[in-house]
DRENDO-1510 file (C-alpha; in Angstrom, 1 decimal, always signed):
<recs>
REC; n; res; u; v; w
REC; 1; MET; -151.2; +25.7; +117.3 .
REC; 2; THR; -154.7; +24.5; +117.4 .
REC; 3; GLY; -156.8; +22.2; +115.3 .
REC; 4; LYS; -156.2; +18.7; +113.9 .
REC; 5; GLY; -154.2; +20.0; +110.9 .
REC; 6; ARG; -151.8; +21.9; +113.2 .
REC; 7; ASN; -151.4; +18.8; +115.4 .
REC; 8; ILE; -150.5; +16.7; +112.3 .
REC; 9; ILE; -147.9; +19.3; +111.2 .
REC; 10; SER; -146.4; +19.4; +114.7 .
REC; 11; LEU; -146.3; +15.6; +114.8 .
REC; 12; LEU; -144.7; +15.4; +111.3 .
REC; 13; ARG; -142.0; +17.9; +112.4 .
REC; 14; GLU; -141.3; +15.8; +115.5 .
REC; 15; MET; -141.3; +12.6; +113.6 .
REC; 16; MET; -138.8; +14.0; +111.0 .
REC; 17; LYS; -136.6; +15.2; +113.9 .
REC; 18; ASN; -136.6; +11.7; +115.4 .
REC; 19; VAL; -135.9; +10.1; +112.0 .
REC; 20; ASN; -133.0; +12.5; +111.5 .
REC; 21; GLU; -131.5; +11.6; +114.9 .
REC; 22; LEU; -132.0; +7.9; +114.3 .
REC; 23; LEU; -130.2; +8.0; +110.9 .
REC; 24; GLU; -127.4; +10.2; +112.1 .
REC; 25; GLY; -127.0; +8.0; +115.2 .
REC; 26; THR; -126.8; +5.0; +112.9 .
REC; 27; MET; -124.1; +6.6; +110.7 .
REC; 28; ALA; -122.1; +8.3; +113.5 .
REC; 29; ASP; -119.3; +5.8; +113.8 .
REC; 30; VAL; -119.4; +4.3; +110.3 .
REC; 31; THR; -116.0; +4.4; +108.7 .
REC; 32; PRO; -115.4; +5.0; +105.0 .
REC; 33; GLU; -114.5; +1.3; +104.6 .
REC; 34; GLN; -117.7; +0.2; +106.2 .
REC; 35; ALA; -119.7; +2.8; +104.2 .
REC; 36; HIS; -118.4; +1.3; +100.9 .
REC; 37; TRP; -118.4; -2.4; +101.8 .
REC; 38; ILE; -120.6; -4.3; +99.4 .
REC; 39; PRO; -122.5; -7.0; +101.2 .
REC; 40; PRO; -123.2; -10.3; +99.5 .
REC; 41; GLY; -126.5; -10.8; +97.8 .
REC; 42; VAL; -128.7; -7.8; +96.8 .
REC; 43; ALA; -128.1; -5.7; +99.9 .
REC; 44; ASN; -126.6; -2.2; +99.3 .
REC; 45; PRO; -123.7; -0.6; +101.0 .
REC; 46; ILE; -124.6; +1.5; +104.1 .
REC; 47; GLY; -123.1; +4.7; +102.6 .
REC; 48; ALA; -125.3; +4.3; +99.5 .
REC; 49; ASN; -128.4; +3.8; +101.7 .
REC; 50; TYR; -127.5; +6.9; +103.7 .
REC; 51; ALA; -127.2; +8.9; +100.5 .
REC; 52; HIS; -130.4; +7.4; +99.2 .
REC; 53; VAL; -132.4; +8.5; +102.2 .
REC; 54; VAL; -131.0; +12.1; +102.3 .
REC; 55; LEU; -131.1; +12.7; +98.5 .
REC; 56; SER; -134.6; +11.3; +98.3 .
REC; 57; ARG; -135.8; +13.5; +101.2 .
REC; 58; ASP; -134.3; +16.5; +99.5 .
REC; 59; GLY; -135.9; +15.7; +96.1 .
REC; 60; ALA; -139.3; +14.9; +97.7 .
REC; 61; VAL; -139.5; +17.9; +100.0 .
REC; 62; ASN; -137.7; +20.6; +98.1 .
REC; 63; GLY; -138.7; +19.4; +94.7 .
REC; 64; MET; -142.0; +17.6; +94.7 .
REC; 65; PHE; -143.8; +19.0; +97.8 .
REC; 66; LYS; -142.3; +22.5; +97.9 .
REC; 67; GLY; -142.4; +22.8; +94.1 .
REC; 68; GLY; -138.8; +24.2; +94.0 .
REC; 69; VAL; -135.4; +22.9; +93.2 .
REC; 70; PRO; -133.7; +20.3; +95.4 .
REC; 71; LEU; -130.7; +21.4; +97.3 .
REC; 72; PHE; -128.6; +18.9; +95.4 .
REC; 73; ALA; -129.4; +20.7; +92.1 .
REC; 74; ALA; -129.0; +24.2; +93.5 .
REC; 75; GLY; -126.7; +25.6; +96.3 .
REC; 76; TRP; -125.4; +22.1; +97.2 .
REC; 77; ALA; -124.7; +21.0; +93.7 .
REC; 78; GLY; -121.4; +19.1; +93.7 .
REC; 79; LYS; -121.1; +19.4; +97.5 .
REC; 80; THR; -123.5; +16.6; +98.6 .
REC; 81; GLY; -120.7; +14.1; +99.2 .
REC; 82; VAL; -121.7; +11.6; +96.5 .
REC; 83; SER; -119.4; +10.9; +93.6 .
REC; 84; GLU; -122.5; +11.0; +91.3 .
REC; 85; LEU; -126.2; +11.5; +91.7 .
REC; 86; PRO; -128.5; +8.5; +91.4 .
REC; 87; PRO; -130.7; +8.0; +88.3 .
REC; 88; ALA; -133.7; +10.3; +88.1 .
REC; 89; PRO; -137.2; +9.0; +87.4 .
REC; 90; ASP; -137.9; +8.5; +83.7 .
REC; 91; PRO; -141.0; +10.5; +82.7 .
REC; 92; GLY; -141.7; +8.0; +79.9 .
REC; 93; LYS; -141.6; +5.1; +82.3 .
REC; 94; PRO; -143.5; +5.8; +85.5 .
REC; 95; GLY; -142.2; +4.1; +88.6 .
REC; 96; PHE; -139.2; +4.3; +90.9 .
REC; 97; PRO; -135.8; +4.2; +89.1 .
REC; 98; ASP; -133.5; +1.3; +89.8 .
REC; 99; TRP; -130.7; +2.5; +92.0 .
REC; 100; SER; -129.1; -0.9; +92.5 .
REC; 101; GLY; -126.3; -0.3; +90.0 .
REC; 102; TRP; -125.7; +3.2; +91.4 .
REC; 103; SER; -125.6; +2.0; +95.0 .
REC; 104; ARG; -122.8; -0.4; +94.3 .
REC; 105; LYS; -120.6; +2.2; +92.5 .
REC; 106; VAL; -121.3; +5.5; +94.2 .
REC; 107; LYS; -118.6; +6.8; +96.6 .
REC; 108; VAL; -119.8; +8.7; +99.6 .
REC; 109; ASP; -117.7; +11.3; +101.4 .
REC; 110; LEU; -119.2; +10.9; +104.8 .
REC; 111; PRO; -118.2; +14.3; +106.3 .
REC; 112; ALA; -119.6; +16.1; +103.2 .
REC; 113; MET; -122.8; +14.0; +103.2 .
REC; 114; ARG; -123.3; +14.8; +106.9 .
REC; 115; LYS; -123.1; +18.5; +106.2 .
REC; 116; TYR; -125.5; +18.2; +103.3 .
REC; 117; ALA; -127.9; +16.0; +105.4 .
REC; 118; LYS; -128.0; +18.7; +108.1 .
REC; 119; ALA; -129.0; +21.3; +105.4 .
REC; 120; VAL; -131.7; +18.9; +104.1 .
REC; 121; TYR; -133.0; +18.3; +107.6 .
REC; 122; ALA; -133.1; +22.1; +108.2 .
REC; 123; ALA; -134.8; +22.8; +104.9 .
REC; 124; THR; -137.4; +20.0; +105.7 .
REC; 125; ASP; -138.2; +21.5; +109.0 .
REC; 126; GLU; -138.4; +25.1; +107.6 .
REC; 127; PHE; -140.8; +23.8; +104.9 .
REC; 128; LEU; -143.0; +21.9; +107.4 .
REC; 129; ALA; -143.1; +25.0; +109.7 .
REC; 130; THR; -144.6; +27.0; +106.9 .
REC; 131; LEU; -147.5; +24.6; +106.2 .
REC; 132; SER; -151.1; +25.4; +107.1 .
REC; 133; PRO; -153.7; +22.7; +107.6 .
REC; 134; GLU; -155.1; +23.6; +104.1 .
REC; 135; ASP; -151.7; +22.8; +102.6 .
REC; 136; LEU; -152.2; +19.2; +103.7 .
REC; 137; GLU; -155.1; +18.9; +101.2 .
REC; 138; ARG; -153.1; +20.3; +98.3 .
REC; 139; PRO; -152.7; +17.7; +95.6 .
REC; 140; VAL; -149.2; +16.5; +94.8 .
REC; 141; ASP; -148.5; +14.9; +91.4 .
REC; 142; LEU; -146.7; +11.6; +92.0 .
REC; 143; THR; -147.4; +10.2; +88.5 .
REC; 144; ALA; -143.7; +10.1; +87.6 .
REC; 145; LEU; -143.2; +7.6; +90.4 .
REC; 146; GLY; -146.3; +5.6; +89.3 .
REC; 147; LEU; -148.3; +6.7; +92.3 .
REC; 148; GLY; -150.8; +9.2; +90.7 .
REC; 149; ASN; -152.0; +12.2; +92.7 .
REC; 150; ALA; -152.0; +12.3; +96.4 .
REC; 151; THR; -152.4; +14.7; +99.3 .
REC; 152; ALA; -150.3; +14.9; +102.5 .
REC; 153; SER; -153.3; +14.0; +104.6 .
REC; 154; GLY; -154.0; +10.8; +102.6 .
</recs>
């Protein structure tokens, strides 16, 4: 790999690997009771946060950036480890959906979520490995989230 774009892609792949290891290390010894404990105030249960990170990555990478179907809506439908999927963005109301209600009622099957997470991590790395420096300049429509259009390079 040569060139600035290739270096950015390599760095992105390495960063994703590190984030995956950090998240899985954080969740490694979490029990189902701990995963579903609802803390006081507005904080969310750790299981819901874990699911949020993995489901969001799947939707962003496999849906938005890759232009395909997220794993949770295809081969992993019904096997992600969540009792229900979170609310999707509302095209009529740009911005991030409010997941607070979902996060306090969703049940997370940790072993199933871990398997799904590994599939999401692998799909993310496979996608990043296919990118060319030119792909970093491709516009991505983020208007449904209230963010307009963007590119991977900024």
